Structures are given as structure tokens and as C-alpha cells.
C-alpha positions in Angstrom: -1.8 19.3 11.3 -4.6 17.7 9.6 -6.2 14.6 10.6 -7.9 11.6 8.1 -11.8 11.0 8.4 -12.2 13.9 11.3 -12.9 17.3 11.5 -9.6 19.3 13.0 -9.9 19.9 16.5 -9.9 23.3 17.8 -5.6 24.5 18.2 -6.4 24.8 21.8 -7.6 20.3 22.4 -3.9 20.2 20.1 -0.7 20.4 22.6 2.4 21.0 20.7 5.6 20.9 23.0 9.0 22.3 21.6 12.1 20.0 22.9 15.2 21.3 23.2 16.6 18.0 23.4 15.9 14.6 22.2 13.9 12.0 23.6 15.8 9.0 25.9 16.2 6.4 22.9 15.0 2.3 23.5 17.4 -0.2 23.8 19.8 -0.5 20.7 19.4 -3.3 18.4 19.1 -3.9 14.5 16.6 -1.5 12.9 13.2 -3.7 11.5 12.5 -3.7 8.1 8.1 -3.8 7.3 6.7 -3.2 4.0 3.0 -2.4 3.1 1.3 -1.3 0.0 1.7 3.1 -1.0 -1.4 4.2 -0.4 -1.2 4.3 3.4 -0.3 7.8 3.5 -1.2 8.9 0.5 -4.1 9.4 -1.2 -2.6 7.9 -4.4 -3.9 4.7 -6.6 -0.7 2.5 -5.7 -1.9 -0.4 -7.8 -3.1 -3.0 -5.2 -6.6 -4.6 -5.3 -7.1 -6.0 -2.2 -4.8 -7.6 0.5 -5.4 -11.3 1.1 -3.7 -12.8 4.0 -0.1 -11.5 3.9 -0.1 -11.1 0.4 -0.9 -7.9 -1.8 -3.1 -8.1 -4.6 -2.4 -6.3 -8.3 -2.7 -6.6 -11.8 -0.3 -7.5 -14.8 0.9 -4.8 -16.1 -0.7 -2.0 -13.2 2.3 0.3 -11.9 2.4 -1.1 -8.2 3.8 1.3 -5.4 5.4 -0.2 -2.2 6.9 1.6 1.0 9.2 1.0 3.5 7.8 4.1 6.0 6.7 1.7 8.6 10.4 0.0 9.0 11.4 1.1 12.8 15.4 2.0 13.4 16.2 1.9 17.2 18.0 4.8 17.9 18.4 8.3 16.9 22.3 8.1 16.2 21.1 5.0 14.2 19.6 7.3 11.8 22.2 9.9 11.6 25.3 9.4 13.7 25.7 13.0 15.0 22.4 13.1 15.7 21.8 16.2 14.3 17.8 17.5 14.8 16.7 20.6 13.4 13.8 20.7 15.2 12.1 18.6 18.1 8.3 19.0 18.5 6.1 16.7 20.9 2.5 16.9 19.1 -0.2 15.2 21.5 -3.7 15.6 19.9 -7.4 14.1 21.7 -7.0 10.8 22.8 -8.8 9.5 20.0 -6.6 10.6 17.2 -3.4 10.0 18.5 -3.2 7.0 16.1 -4.8 8.4 13.7 -2.6 9.1 10.2 -2.7 12.7 9.4 -0.7 15.6 8.2 2.1 17.0 10.2 4.1 20.8 9.4 6.6 22.0 11.0 8.5 25.2 10.5 12.4 25.2 11.0 14.6 28.3 11.6 16.6 28.3 8.0 20.1 28.6 10.1 19.6 25.0 11.5 20.8 23.7 7.5 24.1 25.5 7.4 25.4 23.4 5.0 22.9 20.8 4.2 20.2 21.2 1.8 16.8 21.2 3.2 15.5 18.8 0.5 17.3 16.3 2.3 15.8 16.6 5.5 14.0 13.5 7.5 11.2 14.3 9.9 10.8 11.3 11.9 8.4 9.8 14.6 9.3 8.5 17.9 7.0 5.0 18.8 7.8 2.3 21.3 9.8 0.1 18.5 12.1 2.9 17.7 12.1 5.9 14.9 9.5 5.5 11.9 11.0 7.8 8.8 8.5 9.3 7.3 8.0 10.9 3.8 9.3 14.1 3.9 8.7 17.8 1.7 9.3 21.0 1.5 6.8 22.8 1.3 8.2 26.4 1.6 11.6 27.6 2.2 13.3 31.3 2.5 16.2 32.9 4.1 14.6 32.8 7.1 12.6 29.7 8.0 11.7 26.1 6.0 8.5 24.8 6.0 8.6 20.7 6.3 5.4 18.3 6.1 4.7 14.7 6.3 2.0 12.1 6.3 2.0 10.1 9.6 0.6 6.9 11.0 0.1 8.5 14.4 1.1 11.0 17.2 4.2 11.6 19.6 7.6 13.5 19.4 8.5 14.2 16.1 12.4 15.4 14.9 13.3 16.7 12.0 16.6 15.2 11.6 19.0 17.6 9.5 19.9 14.2 7.3 19.1 10.6 6.9 21.7 8.4 6.7 19.6 5.4 6.6 19.3 3.4 3.4 16.0 1.2 1.7 17.1 -1.5 -1.1 14.5 -3.2 -2.9 15.6 -6.6 -4.6 12.8 -7.2 -7.3 12.1 -11.5 -8.4 14.3 -10.5 -11.8 17.4 -10.0 -9.2 17.0 -5.8 -10.2 17.6 -3.5 -7.3 16.6 -0.1 -6.4 17.2 2.7 -3.6 14.5 4.6 -2.0 11.7 4.4 0.6 9.6 3.4 -2.0 8.9 1.4 -4.8 7.3 1.8 -7.9 7.2 -1.1 -10.2 4.9 -3.2 -12.4 4.6 -7.1 -13.0 4.2 -8.3 -16.6 3.5 -11.7 -16.2 1.1 -13.5 -13.9 2.1 -15.3 -10.9 3.1 -15.0 -7.3 6.4 -12.5 -6.5 8.4 -12.1 -4.0 9.3 -8.3 -3.1 12.4 -8.1 -0.5 13.4 -4.9 1.2 16.8 -4.2 3.1 17.0 -1.7 5.5 20.4 -0.5 6.5 20.9 2.0 9.2 23.8 4.6 9.9 25.6 1.9 12.1 25.5 -0.5 9.3 23.1 -2.8 10.8 20.5 -4.6 8.7 17.1 -6.0 8.5 15.2 -7.5 5.5 11.9 -8.6 5.1 10.1 -10.8 2.2 6.2 -9.6 0.9 4.5 -12.0 -1.9 2.3 -10.1 -4.9 0.3 -11.8 -6.4 -0.1 -10.8 -10.0 -3.4 -11.6 -11.8 -3.5 -12.0 -15.5 -6.5 -11.6 -18.0 -8.7 -14.6 -17.6 -10.4 -16.2 -20.8 -13.9 -16.3 -20.8 -16.4 -18.9 -23.5 -19.8 -19.9 -22.8 -21.1 -23.1 -23.8 -24.9 -23.3 -24.5 -27.9 -23.8 -27.1 -27.6 -21.5 -29.7 -31.4 -21.3 -30.6 -33.8 -22.4 -28.1 -38.0 -21.9 -28.9 -39.6 -18.9 -27.0 -40.5 -20.2 -23.3 -37.9 -23.4 -22.8 -35.3 -23.4 -20.3 -32.0 -23.7 -21.6 -28.6 -24.2 -19.6 -25.8 -21.9 -20.5 -21.8 -22.5 -18.9 -19.5 -20.2 -18.6 -15.5 -21.9 -18.7 -13.4 -18.9 -16.8 -9.2 -20.2 -17.3 -7.0 -18.8 -14.9 -3.7 -18.7 -14.3 -3.0 -17.6 -11.3 -3.9 -20.6 -8.5 -7.1 -20.2 -6.5 -9.1 -18.9 -9.6 -13.0 -19.6 -8.7 -16.3 -18.8 -10.8 -19.4 -18.3 -9.2 -22.3 -18.4 -11.7 -25.6 -16.1 -10.8 -29.0 -17.2 -11.8 -30.1 -16.4 -14.7 -26.9 -15.1 -16.5 -23.9 -17.2 -18.1 -21.6 -17.5 -15.3 -20.3 -14.4 -13.4 -16.5 -14.5 -12.5 -16.8 -13.1 -8.8 -14.1 -10.8 -7.4 -12.6 -13.8 -5.5 -11.4 -15.4 -8.6 -8.9 -12.5 -9.1 -7.1 -12.8 -5.6 -5.3 -15.8 -6.4 -4.2 -18.2 -3.2 -6.2 -20.0 -1.0 -8.8 -21.3 -3.4 -8.9 -25.3 -5.1 -7.0 -25.8 -8.7 -4.1 -24.9 -10.4 -2.7 -22.8 -12.8 -4.5 -22.8 -16.1 -7.5 -25.4 -14.3 -11.5 -24.2 -15.2 -14.1 -23.1 -13.5 -17.2 -23.6 -14.4 -20.8 -22.5 -13.7 -24.0 -23.1 -14.8 -27.3 -20.9 -15.3 -30.9 -21.2 -16.4 -32.4 -18.9 -18.8 -35.3 -18.9 -20.8 -35.7 -17.7 -24.7 -37.9 -14.9 -25.4 -39.1 -13.7 -28.8 -38.0 -10.3 -29.4 -39.9 -7.0 -31.4 -37.5 -7.1 -34.4 -38.6 -11.1 -34.3 -34.9 -12.4 -32.8 -34.6 -14.6 -29.8 -33.0 -13.4 -27.0 -32.5 -14.9 -23.3 -33.4 -14.2 -20.3 -33.6 -14.6 -16.9 -35.5 -17.1 -15.7 -38.2 -16.6 -13.0 
């Protein structure tokens, strides 16, 4: 086990108990679909600049990764109708690490996959709301055993299911559908785009959720001001920033020709409409250079 952001505790500080039977499930019911940014359980770049309220923010043309791994399946039978578990392990780390993301590896006897390919196995974590199906990979496999690995949001009881019968389907703004727990796509036009995830469990029950993705455009910037100014003469420069995404802002800094702040890339929540211009002014002083040309420097 590896814990994010912390020195790994001594082996004696982590209690690992192998269980013979699946723990008792909570109340049965429909699954709960949850969409989040793809980097939550990985170190890779998911193309998301930031999260603003309930929206994810990206740039036009950027590859974006979304994940449905935090979705909940209410019972083990809703993951696999036959409830085939290759291994069941209760992992209890020190209290301060209980809800910290980390990496878990579980070694399973090869005979627990008599008729199935172990690459189809899935590690699930039991939570008060149900099971979370985590991204699972096979690290090692031979005739004796299979070592599987996952990234987890926290620690509790983990089960290696021989087969996962839960389906994840993503619907893109153009109506295209993509299957899988993770979605990787890009948006070529700026604006607010809706992406919907539908989770269907082994019993045929489903739930869906829609996540808004703000796609920023590349703004056009123009600078207005005096082209010629005498040495020591104060002048004013104005930056005109045109951004198609609603809510763009421009906050200049003193002595510059206007500065486009990160907020102008976020979209949403601000005044203005697509196509609006944000204007800012900065005071500068013309000063002679060593080659006789005049340059603008920030006014004191």
C-alpha cells in the first residue's frame, strides 16, 4: 500500500484481514452516478484547468479525461449476479490515513480465475453508500497467482470481483456515446458543454448525471494608446480583450498594457455576454533607450 502525501506507515500500523465471505450489503436500490475529473486517482494531466462551482473548466482542443469511478453500486449482487469474489480484504490504516487516497495491491491465487481472464477482474471498495468500482490493472500474472492493483479514495473492505457486470456509458454534446468508466475527449468550440454519464448495474437499474464543462476560447487582445510619447510624459494604454465565453474579465496591473487574469479563462458567474470586451487601463511613462528609441516603462 502507498498513501498519497504521507510517509508510508510501518506494516504493524496497518491491519490487513482476509475475509472468507462478502460483508453484508447496505440497502438495495438504484446505482448513483458520479462524474469527476480524471486526475483524482492518477498523477496524469486530465486537461482540466480548474473546478468552478459544479463546472469543470478546460481549453478548446485540450484532451479532457472524466471518470465515473466514484459512482456507487448498492450491493455486491448488483456488480456480479453470481457474487464471484476472488479475494476479500479488510484494510485498516491509522486513523489519519483512513480517508486518504492511496494505492492498493492484492495478490490472488490463479485458481480463483478458472474460466475467466484475470484482466477482467475489478477491485471494489465498500462504503456506506455502496460499492465503488475502482480502476484495476494486472501487475503480475503467472500459473500460481495474479497481482492486481488499484487507486482508491480511502480504505475499508476491498473485494476482487472475478467479473464486473456494471456498464458505464457517456453521452457527448453531439449525441455520440462512449462506453467505459473513463472518458477521454476534446471540445473544438468554446462554450458550455454537457456530458452525461449513465451507470447501469447487473440488475438492469440505472442512474445518470450530467456534468457541465466550460470550454474556453483563445481571446483576442488589442492594445490602444499613444504610439509616440515624449520622454517622461505619462500616457495611458488600454487593453481590449474579446472572449467568446461568458464571464470573461480583465484586470490590468499598474504600469502594464492591461493584464488578462486567470479569471478571464474560467467562464460563468461574471458580467457580460459572449463577444463582450473587457477594457483595462495602465499608466506608463515614455523613456529614451540607449539606441535613441523610446520605450514605455511603468510609471512610479
